[in-house]
C-alpha positions as CSV (number, residue, x, y, z in Angstrom):
1,M,95.8,114.9,94.8
2,V,98.5,117.4,95.7
3,F,101.0,114.5,96.2
4,H,100.1,113.2,92.7
5,T,100.7,116.6,91.0
6,I,104.0,116.9,92.7
7,L,105.1,113.4,91.7
8,K,104.2,114.1,88.1
9,K,107.0,116.7,88.1
10,V,109.6,114.1,89.0
11,P,111.8,113.5,85.9
12,G,111.8,110.0,84.6
13,G,109.1,107.6,83.9
14,Q,106.3,106.1,86.0
15,G,108.8,103.8,87.8
16,A,110.9,106.8,89.0
17,Q,107.7,108.5,90.2
18,V,106.7,105.4,92.1
19,F,110.2,105.0,93.6
20,V,110.3,108.6,94.8
21,G,106.7,108.5,96.1
22,T,107.3,105.3,98.0
23,F,110.4,106.6,99.8
24,V,108.7,109.9,100.6
25,L,105.8,108.1,102.2
26,F,108.1,105.7,104.1
27,G,110.2,108.6,105.3
28,L,107.0,110.4,106.6
29,A,105.9,107.2,108.3
30,A,109.3,106.6,109.9
31,A,109.8,110.2,111.1
32,P,107.9,109.8,114.5
33,V,109.9,106.7,115.3
34,V,113.2,108.2,114.5
35,L,112.5,111.6,116.1
36,K,110.9,110.4,119.3
37,G,112.0,112.1,122.5
38,D,110.9,109.4,125.0
39,K,113.2,108.0,127.5
40,K,114.6,104.5,127.2
41,G,112.1,101.8,128.1
42,H,109.0,104.1,128.0
43,D,107.5,103.0,124.7
44,Y,105.2,100.1,124.0
45,F,107.6,97.8,122.2
46,S,110.7,98.5,124.2
47,Q,112.8,95.6,125.5
48,H,114.7,97.8,127.9
49,K,113.9,98.6,131.5
50,P,112.5,102.1,132.0
51,Q,115.3,104.6,132.9
52,V,113.6,105.4,136.2
53,V,113.7,101.8,137.3
54,E,117.4,101.4,136.4
55,E,118.2,104.6,138.3
56,A,116.3,103.3,141.4
57,E,118.1,100.0,141.3
58,E,121.5,101.7,141.0
59,A,120.7,104.0,144.0
60,R,119.5,101.0,146.0
61,A,122.7,99.0,145.2
62,K,124.9,102.0,146.2
63,A,123.0,102.3,149.5
64,V,123.4,98.6,150.2
65,A,127.1,98.8,149.4
66,R,127.5,101.8,151.9
67,L,125.7,99.8,154.6
68,N,128.0,96.8,154.0
69,N,131.2,98.8,154.3
């Protein structure tokens, strides 16, 4: 009910209140996605390799290159 009382103070008609309320709720829902601090590849829907795996592959490639030289 607090959200409703705040929205009633928005100037404009009901359409303006719905517009502002919708974008506030979308913003609150999107905040965890935008502000996440996880490393690349460590979330459920990531299409990237985890950063630890990439670093290990790079280290192994460097080691193989040193052995071949």
